[in-house]
N, C-alpha and C positions, 0 to 999 in steps of 0.2 A: 519450268511449269513458274506461273507466273504467279508470282505472287500477289495479294490483295490486301490493301488495308489503308487508315484514312490518312492522306495527302496531299492531293493538289483539286485542286474547285473544276463545280461542273463545267465552267470556261471552257477549259482542257478536253472535255472528252469527245470532243467532235473528230480530235483528230489520235485519241489515242486509242492501243488493241482492244479488241475486243475480248472476253471470254472470263470480266473478272466482277465480281459483285460490287455494289455501290452499296458504301455506308454514311450515317450523316456525320453532319461537320457544321461548325458558326459558319462557312462558306461555302457548303453544299456540298455535294451527293463527289467524291472523291475516290481518287487511286491513288497507290504509289507507285515509284519510279522499282523497275525492278532490276537492285544491285548485284544481285546474282546474276542475271545475265549481263551485264556488262564486265563481273568481274571476270567471266569467261571472255569474252572477247580481249580482253586484258590479256591472261593467258596465252591468248593463241597469239596473239603480237607478239609479246612480251619472249617467247618461244623460237620465234625469227634470231633472236640475239643481239647482238650489240649494234646498234643503228646508225652509226658516225657515219660521214660524207664518204661515198665513196665504198663503203664496207657490202659485204653479200648482206647481212641485215637490212640495211640502210635499202637498198632496191628491193628486197624481198618486202620489208614495211611498205614502199609505195605499192605495190603492187598488192599488198590487201585493201592498203587503203580504197585503192580501184576498186577493186573486184565487190567491198562492201557496199560501194553508193554508184557500180556500175549501170543502174537502171534511177538513178535521180539527177537532176540539175548539177553534174559535176564537171568543176572548171581546173584545170593543173595549171598553176600559174610559176611556168618556167622562170627561172631569172639565172645569171653569173653574178656574184659580188666579188669584188677584190679583197683579200683575204692578206691577215698574214702570213699566209702560207701559200698566196698564188690565188686564181681567179677560181674559185668552186661552183661547180654547176648546183643549182638546188632547187627544189619543187615547192611552193606553198598549194594545198587543195583546197578549193570554196565550195561546198557543196548549198545549193538552192532551196528551199522551202515557202514556195513564195505564199505571202500572204494578201486580203483587202485592203489592209488599211496601206497610205504611204510613208514609210520608213521601212528601214529591219535593223533587227536584234542583232548584234554577233555573238554567238559562243566560241570560244578559240581554246586550242591546247598548242602545243610541239609537241613533233613527235621523234625526231629525232635524238638518239643521244650525245654524249660531250665526246671530242676526241680524245680517242683513247693513247696519250704519250706516257701516261704512268699506267691503266687502269685498264686494258685488255679487255678485260669481265662482265665490264659496266653493262647491265642490261637495261635499266632505268625500270624497273617493273611500278614503282612510281610517282618516278621523275619519265615522264611520257608516257608511260605504256597506263598509268589508270585512268589517265582520262581521255586515251583514244579512246578504252574502252567502253568509257562516260557514255560518249559524243557520239560514239559507234550505236550505241541502244537508246538513247537520246534519237537519232532518226527516226526509231520503231515509232516513236511517239508523234512525230511527227509527217512523217509518210504518207500520201497516199490522197490527199484533197487539199484542198486551197484553206489558211489557215482562216479562222474571223479578225482577228488579228494580224500585228505587224510581220510582215515575210521573216524569218529567223535562219540566217547562215550559218552553218557551219565550218568554221575553218582550221586547220590543221596547217602552223604553223611548221617550216623546213629553217634553219641555219640559227634557234634560240639558242644554244648552247657555245660556248667559245670553239671554235678550230683551234686555239693552241691555250686551252686551259692555263698551261705552266710556265709558260713565257711568254706574256699579255705584253703588244707591242701599244706604248703610248699614245701614238699617234696615230693609231690605225684601228677604227672598229674592229671587233675579234667576237661577237655575239650580236645574237637579236638581230641576223640577217634577214628573216623572213618578214620580221615583224616593220622592220625600217622602209623596206621594200614594197612592202604589199600595204603601207600605208600612206606612201609617198607617190606610189600607185591611185590609189583611190582618193586623195586630195587631188588628183592631177585633173581626174576624170569627175570628179563632181560626185563619187561615190561614198563619199565621206560626209557628207550633208544629211546625205540621208540617213545614217545611222543613228540611233535612237538608244543605245546603248551596248557598250560591248566588254560581253562576261569574261574574264580570259580562268578558263584551270588549269592548276598547275597542282602537284603532290596531294594528292583528295583522298588517297586510298588509304592512309595510313590506320591501323587500326586504334591509336591514340589519337582520334579528333579532336584537331583542334583549331582552327581556321581564321587567322591573323586579319586584325584591321587593320588593312595595307592604308598608309596614311601618302602615299603618290598616288591610289586611287581618288574617285571623284563621289567628293561626300555623300550627297544625295542618292547616290546609286547603292553603295552604300548602305543608304537606310533603307534602301525598297529590299534588298535583298534581307537584312537583318528582318523590316518585319515578315519576310516571306518564309526566314525561318520560326520568328514566333508562330505562324498562322500554322503553319507542321508540325509543331511540337517541338521543332530542332535547336532551340536558342542555345543550349548548353554548349554547342557545338560550337559556335560560331564568334569570335571578336571580344575573346574576355582578352586577352593582349594587343598591343599593337607596335607595328615594325614599318620600316619603307621601305619595302620591296623594287629592286631593280628587275622588271621583269617586261615580259612583251606588251603590257597594254603600257609602256612609257611611248613605243611611236605614236601611237594611236593618242595618248592624252597629249604631248604636247601639240598635236597639229588640229587639238581643241575636240576628239569626242571624246563623248562621257565613258568612264573605263571603272572597273571592279574590278582587282584579280584576288580571287577566289584560291585562297593558296593557306595551305598547313606547313611553314616551312618548319614547324620543330618536331624534322621526322626521326627517331631512333635517341636512343641515348646519348648524350655527350658526357664523355667522358676525354683518358688520357689517351686510351687506344681509337676511340669515334667523336674528334675534337668538332667536327659537323654531325654528329649523328650518320645515320646510313646514306646522308646524300652525297652521290659521289661517290659513293664506293661499292663494290663486288659485292656486299651486303644487302645492295638494295634490290631485293626480291618477291617473288610474287606470295610465301610465306610471310611477310609484314603486310601483307594487305587486306579488305575485310570488305565484302559483300554490304555488311551494314551503312558502313562510311560513305559508300556508291550509291547506295540507299537515299541516307540523307542527302548528297549534296545533290542529288537528281530530281528527286522529292521538293525540295527547295528553289532549283533554277526551276521548275517547273510552276510552282508557284508564282517566283520572281516571272517569269514571260506573262501571268496572271494580270500580277501589278503593273507591269511595264504597260500595257495595253489597256490598261485604266487612266495612265500617266496625260499632261500634257506637257511636258518637256520637248 
């Protein structure tokens, strides 16, 4: 059942699902993102098992994404990068929802899990699963009509995780393959110039949500996200700390696109048994995730879209 509460501005109602009552808000009649539904999608996705390149779960994950967007403008972007473990066939997925304004807002995630040289049981519930579920549910707010503002593209990137995480070759790239490939491709064909904002989601399902302000992202775009969080009553979940995150935003930033990495890197306890929390461990499981956190992120993203459509950048 759809949960309805204050959050998203009236400008978005033209492409929000029907069935929820409207409420008053300083920014107009609003409607909340359904984090519970996003969590359901994430659970279905994570149940496919580890999604490292070439695994059974990896191919099942690709089929899952294709099924979710079978009736949308879905592009399968196949590429084969050279990696420290040899050439690996990979696929990015781009889902396009057209808008009336000339320009594109990209919402992106990676969907695979890291190569299991040590941890074959890593299912990446938060790390790849939560964000995949979030974007699948977000599509329900975009689908069915031409958007009044910029086009919105949902991008599911492959190859973010290191294929040789424990034996990196310093002379060769061993991660971010999908974003390196797609940013280069879009630069060559002119698409990159159309991107008004590249918003990356990573590890946003943590029950103790605390989105870091990424110093490798574009300051003005982070400020738009901050304003969106304030508008929707979600400021306490954003930007209490700063850190420089190396993630899929970097290849797009380095080619001139405005980027924002929306990431809660502080995931789980940090002690002798968990030096990096639950990150890249078998404990990154669905029980660590929260529908409320997914609601907070989704609601803030929808307000971010509204604000970006008012920008002249």
